[in-house]
C-alpha positions in Angstrom: -0.1 0.0 -0.1 1.3 3.7 -0.8 2.1 5.7 1.8 2.5 9.0 0.2 -0.7 11.0 -0.5 -0.1 11.5 -4.2 0.6 7.8 -4.6 -2.7 6.9 -2.8 -4.6 9.1 -5.2 -2.6 7.5 -8.3 -3.6 4.1 -7.0 -7.5 5.2 -6.8 -7.4 6.6 -10.4 -5.8 3.4 -11.4 -8.5 1.3 -10.1 -11.1 3.7 -11.6 -9.4 3.4 -14.9 -9.0 -0.2 -14.8 -12.7 -0.9 -14.0 -13.7 1.5 -16.9 -11.4 -0.3 -19.2 -12.8 -3.3 -18.5 -16.4 -2.4 -19.0 -15.4 -1.2 -22.3 -13.7 -4.4 -23.3 -16.6 -6.3 -22.5 -19.0 -3.8 -24.2 -16.8 -4.1 -27.5 -16.2 -7.8 -27.1 -20.0 -8.7 -26.3 -21.2 -6.7 -29.5 -18.7 -8.4 -31.7 -19.2 -11.9 -30.4 -22.9 -11.5 -30.8 -22.7 -10.5 -34.2 -20.3 -13.4 -35.0 -23.2 -15.9 -33.4 -25.8 -14.1 -35.7 -24.0 -15.0 -38.8 -23.3 -18.7 -37.8 -26.7 -19.5 -37.0 -28.1 -17.5 -40.0 -30.8 -16.1 -38.1 -31.8 -12.7 -37.0 -31.1 -9.2 -38.6 -27.4 -9.3 -39.1 -27.4 -6.0 -40.7 -28.6 -4.4 -37.6 -26.4 -5.9 -35.7 -23.4 -5.0 -37.8 -24.3 -1.4 -37.3 -24.4 -1.8 -33.7 -20.8 -3.3 -33.8 -19.9 -0.2 -35.9 -21.1 2.3 -33.3 -19.6 0.4 -30.7 -16.2 0.5 -32.5 -16.4 4.0 -33.5 -17.4 5.0 -29.9 -14.1 3.1 -28.7 -11.9 4.6 -31.3 -13.4 8.2 -30.0 -12.8 7.9 -26.6 -9.2 6.4 -27.0 -9.8 2.8 -26.0 -8.6 1.9 -29.3 -6.8 3.4 -32.4 -9.1 4.7 -35.1 -7.2 2.4 -37.6 -7.9 -0.6 -35.5 -11.4 0.3 -35.3 -11.3 0.2 -39.4 -9.8 -2.7 -39.8 -12.0 -4.5 -37.4 -15.2 -3.1 -39.1 -13.8 -4.2 -42.3 -13.0 -7.6 -41.6 -16.7 -8.2 -39.9 -18.2 -6.7 -43.1 -16.0 -9.1 -45.1 -17.2 -12.1 -42.9 -20.8 -11.3 -43.4 -20.5 -11.4 -47.3 -18.6 -14.4 -47.2 -21.3 -16.1 -44.8 -24.5 -15.0 -46.9 -22.9 -16.3 -50.3 
């Protein structure tokens, strides 16, 4: 445990950020996982889920959780996967 006041404050901040990042990671992973499950099961509205994934990825890039290029790369790969599975 830190003894210095600023170190205690930094520990609190680190815990807050860790919790926030875990939530964001779970949100992003959950949206992608749900989309992939819809594609494999071939039931439900895949297009609506893809737009939900796009929204989530764009938000994560906007807040700096992932880089903009990574979000674009993931969106491209997920869209390609939809095209491949529907053929």
